[in-house]
C-alpha positions as CSV (number, residue, x, y, z in Angstrom):
1,X,90.5,81.1,106.6
2,X,91.7,84.2,104.9
3,X,94.8,86.3,105.0
4,X,95.3,87.7,108.6
5,X,94.4,91.4,109.2
6,X,97.6,93.0,110.5
7,X,97.5,96.6,111.7
8,X,101.0,98.1,111.7
9,X,102.2,101.4,113.2
10,X,102.5,104.2,110.7
11,X,105.5,103.8,108.4
12,X,106.9,107.1,107.1
13,X,108.1,105.2,104.0
14,X,104.5,104.8,102.8
15,X,104.3,108.2,101.0
16,X,107.6,107.4,99.2
17,X,106.2,104.0,98.0
18,X,103.1,105.9,96.7
19,X,105.3,108.6,95.1
20,X,107.2,105.9,93.1
21,X,104.0,104.4,91.8
22,X,102.6,107.9,91.1
23,X,105.5,108.8,88.8
24,X,105.0,105.6,86.8
25,X,101.3,105.9,86.7
26,X,101.4,109.5,85.6
27,X,103.8,108.6,82.8
28,X,101.7,105.6,81.7
29,X,98.3,107.3,81.9
30,X,99.1,110.8,80.9
31,X,95.9,112.9,80.4
32,X,93.7,109.8,80.8
33,X,94.1,110.4,84.6
34,X,92.7,113.7,85.7
35,X,94.0,112.9,89.3
36,X,96.2,110.3,90.9
37,X,96.0,110.3,94.7
38,X,97.3,108.5,97.7
39,X,94.2,107.5,99.7
40,X,93.5,105.1,102.5
41,X,95.1,104.8,105.9
42,X,98.7,104.8,104.6
43,X,98.1,108.3,103.2
44,X,97.4,109.7,106.7
45,X,100.6,110.6,108.7
46,X,100.6,108.8,112.1
47,X,97.7,106.4,111.3
48,X,98.2,102.8,112.0
49,X,97.2,100.7,109.0
50,X,97.4,97.5,107.0
51,X,100.5,97.9,104.9
52,X,98.6,98.3,101.7
53,X,99.1,101.3,99.5
54,X,95.8,102.6,98.1
55,X,95.9,104.7,95.0
56,X,92.9,106.4,93.4
57,X,93.0,107.3,89.8
58,X,90.2,109.7,88.8
59,X,89.1,109.6,85.1
60,X,86.5,111.5,83.1
61,X,84.5,108.3,82.6
62,X,84.7,104.6,83.5
63,X,83.7,103.6,79.9
64,X,85.4,102.8,77.7
65,X,88.0,101.2,79.9
66,X,90.9,101.0,77.4
67,X,92.3,104.4,78.2
68,X,93.3,103.2,81.7
69,X,93.0,99.4,81.4
70,X,95.7,99.1,78.8
71,X,98.3,101.3,80.6
72,X,97.6,99.7,84.0
73,X,97.9,96.1,82.8
74,X,100.9,97.1,80.8
75,X,102.6,98.2,84.1
76,X,101.7,94.7,85.5
77,X,98.7,95.6,87.5
78,X,96.1,92.8,87.7
79,X,92.5,93.9,86.7
80,X,89.9,92.5,89.1
81,X,86.9,92.4,86.8
82,X,84.9,90.5,89.5
83,X,85.0,93.5,91.8
84,X,81.4,94.0,93.0
85,X,81.6,97.8,93.3
86,X,80.0,99.3,90.2
87,X,81.4,102.8,90.9
88,X,85.0,101.8,90.4
89,X,87.4,99.6,88.4
90,X,89.8,97.8,90.7
91,X,93.4,96.6,90.2
92,X,95.9,94.8,92.4
93,X,99.7,95.1,92.5
94,X,101.9,93.3,89.9
95,X,102.8,89.8,91.1
96,X,105.6,89.9,93.6
97,X,105.2,93.6,94.5
98,X,104.1,95.2,97.8
99,X,100.4,95.0,98.3
100,X,98.8,97.9,96.4
101,X,95.2,98.6,95.5
102,X,94.3,100.8,92.6
103,X,90.8,102.2,92.5
104,X,89.8,103.9,89.2
105,X,86.8,106.1,89.8
106,X,84.9,108.7,87.8
107,X,85.9,112.3,88.6
108,X,83.3,114.2,90.6
109,X,81.3,111.2,91.8
110,X,80.5,110.6,95.4
111,X,82.7,107.5,95.4
112,X,85.6,109.5,94.1
113,X,85.2,112.4,96.6
114,X,84.6,110.2,99.6
115,X,88.2,108.9,100.1
116,X,89.7,112.3,99.5
117,X,87.4,114.0,102.1
118,X,88.0,111.2,104.5
119,X,91.8,111.4,104.1
120,X,91.9,115.2,104.3
121,X,89.7,115.3,107.4
122,X,92.0,112.8,109.2
123,X,95.1,114.7,108.1
124,X,93.7,117.8,109.9
125,X,92.2,116.1,113.0
126,X,94.7,114.1,115.0
127,X,92.2,113.1,117.6
128,X,90.1,111.4,114.9
129,X,93.3,109.6,113.8
130,X,93.8,108.3,117.3
131,X,90.2,107.2,117.5
132,X,90.2,105.5,114.1
133,X,93.5,103.6,114.9
134,X,92.0,102.3,118.1
135,X,88.8,101.2,116.3
136,X,90.9,99.4,113.6
137,X,93.0,97.6,116.2
138,X,89.9,96.4,118.1
139,X,88.3,95.2,114.8
140,X,91.5,93.5,113.7
141,X,91.8,91.7,117.0
142,X,88.2,90.5,116.8
143,X,88.3,89.6,113.0
144,X,92.0,88.7,112.7
145,X,91.4,86.0,110.0
146,X,88.2,87.5,108.5
147,X,88.9,90.5,106.2
148,X,85.3,91.0,105.2
149,X,84.3,90.9,108.9
150,X,87.0,93.4,109.7
151,X,85.8,95.8,107.0
152,X,82.2,95.5,108.1
153,X,83.0,95.9,111.8
154,X,84.8,99.3,111.2
155,X,82.1,100.6,108.9
156,X,80.1,102.4,111.7
157,X,83.2,104.2,112.7
158,X,84.1,105.2,109.1
159,X,80.6,106.6,108.6
160,X,80.9,108.5,111.9
161,X,84.1,110.1,110.7
162,X,82.6,110.9,107.3
163,X,79.7,112.7,109.0
164,X,82.2,114.8,110.9
165,X,84.2,115.3,107.8
166,X,81.1,116.5,105.9
167,X,80.3,119.1,108.6
168,X,84.0,120.2,108.5
169,X,83.8,120.5,104.7
170,X,80.7,122.7,105.0
171,X,82.3,124.9,107.6
172,X,85.6,125.3,105.7
173,X,84.5,125.1,102.1
174,X,86.8,122.1,101.6
175,X,87.6,121.0,98.0
176,X,90.3,118.5,97.1
177,X,93.7,120.0,96.7
178,X,95.9,119.3,93.7
179,X,96.5,115.7,92.5
180,X,99.3,113.9,94.4
181,X,100.9,112.7,91.1
């Protein structure tokens, strides 16, 4: 049995938690990070979420890793080399710190653009936030002790939102705004 999936009401402290990490990450990574962004559900005002701060660091290239691996591990982040996603390098919070996921992705790739578009669309469409929160609560109730099951169960809704977000991006000419840190 895995760690329970807990969906919490939006906490207005989440952006401040990200901001503190952002300052430290910017200082440690310097120009190695083209962007440092707050992504995921905790980055969307009003969205219920697992209390996990997701941070995306956009770099020119995933190889060689030393330009980001050394500073991140120096800050105490734990590198998860066993991450199965080949389009990112994944780190977890330093031991004893609030749950934080750091996703290092190559600038301009689909995997780097996806979470930014998803976040920005939700920030502009409160009805989608309400729908997504309801879907997450349903999935969490069904897969309370099964994180992979929870993630898989909400995939269809995520892809529905991204289809709407893509249409919105085409209508508006969306491009990512400035880096969050």
